[in-house]
C-alpha positions in Angstrom: 93.6 100.2 72.3 92.7 101.0 75.8 89.8 103.1 76.9 91.8 106.3 77.4 93.5 106.0 74.0 90.1 105.3 72.5 88.7 108.5 74.0 91.5 110.6 72.6 91.1 108.8 69.2 87.4 109.8 69.1 88.1 113.3 70.4 90.9 114.0 67.7 88.6 113.0 64.9 85.7 114.8 66.4 87.6 118.1 66.7 88.9 117.6 63.1 85.4 117.2 61.9 86.3 114.2 59.9 86.0 110.4 60.1 88.9 108.1 60.4 90.1 106.0 57.5 89.2 102.3 57.8 92.9 101.4 58.4 93.1 103.8 61.3 90.5 101.9 63.4 92.0 99.7 66.1 91.7 95.9 66.0 90.3 95.9 69.5 89.0 98.2 72.1 89.1 97.8 75.9 86.1 99.7 77.6 86.6 101.0 81.1 85.2 99.4 84.2 82.6 102.2 84.7 81.5 102.0 81.0 80.9 98.2 81.5 78.9 99.0 84.7 76.6 101.2 82.7 76.3 98.7 79.8 75.4 95.9 82.3 72.9 98.3 84.0 71.0 98.9 80.7 71.1 95.2 79.9 69.4 94.2 83.2 66.9 97.0 82.8 65.9 95.7 79.4 65.7 92.1 80.7 63.3 93.1 83.4 60.7 94.9 81.4 61.6 94.1 77.6 61.8 97.8 76.8 64.6 99.5 75.0 66.9 101.8 77.1 69.6 104.2 76.1 72.4 106.2 77.6 74.8 108.7 76.0 78.5 109.4 76.8 79.8 113.0 77.0 83.3 114.4 77.7 84.4 117.4 79.7 88.1 118.4 80.0 89.5 114.9 79.7 86.7 113.1 81.8 83.8 111.0 80.3 80.3 110.9 81.9 77.3 108.7 81.1 73.7 110.0 81.3 71.1 108.3 83.4 69.3 105.4 81.6 66.3 106.6 79.6 63.4 104.1 79.0 61.8 103.8 75.6 59.2 101.5 74.3 59.5 97.8 73.4 60.8 98.6 69.9 62.4 102.1 69.9 64.1 104.6 72.1 65.3 108.2 71.6 66.4 111.0 73.9 68.1 114.4 73.9 70.7 115.2 76.4 72.8 118.3 77.2 76.0 119.0 79.1 77.4 122.2 80.5 80.3 123.3 82.9 79.8 126.1 85.3 82.4 127.8 87.4 80.7 129.3 90.5 82.8 131.7 92.5 83.1 131.0 96.2 84.0 134.5 97.6 84.8 133.2 101.1 87.5 130.7 100.0 88.5 132.7 96.9 88.1 129.8 94.6 85.6 128.6 92.0 83.4 125.5 92.3 83.4 123.6 89.0 80.1 121.9 88.3 79.6 119.5 85.5 75.9 119.2 84.7 74.2 116.8 82.5 70.4 117.1 81.8 70.4 119.8 84.5 71.9 117.5 87.2 75.3 117.9 88.7 77.3 114.8 88.0 80.8 116.1 89.1 82.2 118.8 91.4 85.7 120.2 91.7 87.5 123.2 93.3 89.6 125.4 91.0 91.9 128.1 92.1 91.6 131.4 90.1 95.0 131.0 88.5 93.9 127.6 87.2 90.6 128.8 85.7 90.7 127.6 82.1 90.1 130.1 79.2 88.0 127.5 77.5 86.3 124.3 78.5 86.4 121.3 76.2 83.2 119.4 76.3 80.7 117.6 74.0 79.0 114.5 72.9 80.9 111.2 72.3 78.3 108.5 71.4 75.0 107.0 72.3 74.3 103.4 73.5 70.9 101.6 73.4 69.5 98.1 74.0 67.5 95.7 72.1 65.1 93.3 74.0 65.6 89.6 73.8 63.4 87.2 71.7 62.7 83.5 71.9 62.9 81.8 68.4 61.2 78.8 67.0 63.9 76.6 68.6 63.3 78.1 72.0 66.6 80.0 71.9 67.0 83.5 73.4 68.2 85.6 70.5 68.6 89.3 69.7 68.3 91.5 66.6 71.1 93.4 64.9 71.3 97.1 64.3 68.1 98.2 62.6 67.9 100.5 59.7 66.6 103.2 62.0 69.7 102.7 64.2 72.1 103.1 61.2 70.2 106.0 59.7 70.4 107.8 63.1 74.2 107.4 63.1 74.6 108.4 59.4 72.6 111.7 60.0 74.5 112.6 63.1 77.9 114.1 63.8 78.8 111.1 66.0 81.6 108.8 65.0 80.3 105.6 66.7 77.1 104.1 68.1 76.7 101.2 70.6 74.1 98.4 70.8 73.5 96.1 73.8 72.2 92.6 73.2 73.7 89.6 74.9 77.0 91.2 73.8 78.1 94.7 73.2 78.3 96.0 69.7 80.0 99.2 68.3 79.6 100.6 64.9 82.0 103.3 63.7 82.1 105.6 60.6 85.1 105.8 58.3 86.0 108.4 55.7 84.2 106.3 53.0 81.0 106.0 55.0 77.8 105.7 53.0 75.4 108.6 53.0 72.2 106.6 53.4 70.9 103.1 53.9 68.5 102.9 51.0 66.1 99.9 50.2 68.8 97.4 49.6 70.5 98.3 52.8 67.2 98.1 54.7 66.8 94.5 53.3 70.3 93.5 54.1 69.9 94.7 57.8 66.5 92.9 58.1 68.2 89.6 56.8 71.1 89.9 59.2 68.5 90.5 62.1 66.6 87.3 60.8 69.8 85.3 61.0 70.4 86.7 64.5 66.9 85.7 65.6 67.4 82.3 64.1 70.5 81.8 66.3 73.0 82.1 63.4 76.3 80.9 64.7 78.5 82.7 62.2 76.9 86.2 62.3 80.3 87.9 62.2 81.1 86.3 58.9 77.8 87.4 57.5 78.4 91.0 58.6 81.9 90.9 57.2 80.9 89.5 53.8 77.9 91.7 53.3 78.6 95.1 54.8 82.2 95.7 53.6 81.2 98.4 51.2 79.3 100.5 53.7 82.3 102.4 55.0 81.5 101.2 58.5 83.5 99.2 61.0 81.9 96.9 63.5 83.1 95.6 66.9 81.6 93.0 69.2 82.6 91.8 72.7 81.3 89.8 75.6 80.6 91.9 78.7 83.9 92.9 80.5 86.1 91.7 77.6 87.8 93.5 74.7 85.7 94.5 71.8 87.1 92.8 68.6 86.8 94.3 65.2 84.9 92.1 62.9 84.8 94.2 59.7 
């Protein structure tokens, strides 16, 4: 599924206020070039100072926008963002200047004729992406942790369908119509064990996720930077 198709896939289910069935999720997802640019930027920022960073993706009338990177601490990051679209009349030219603003900053401009002025603007939040800093394990390997229990809890408690994680790869986790309502103590322990295997340099992490998280009603994707994201569960 290419990026444009994926956008409309998310938008359709968001508007329906439901989550897709597991069978409805694609086998692979191709991110856009601009999305990969933002992902690489966050990866490099985290590698520079070992802090977590985040960015959020919004949509407005068929276009998608990424927020500016937000810096957290060495072990967490959270931020609130907002988007709005304003149509400012230009009396001299008898047109409207369309301004897309995120967090109070204009990120896009356009000129709209009065007869093309939309009755309603479609806009909203799509998903959040954050980073995890690198670690060096006992064998001297550079490794990264998996989604934490806080990451999954945040997704479960939100209206978002997906969430992204940047390590040395890019991960996406998505909710299905059978998604669990909470992580719980057993889930916390499972996520901790998966991160332990990731820290240890576990070669078959995909198999571990597939075998142990099949009952969570979540789908997971992973891909190397610039390549397709492949569904692993």
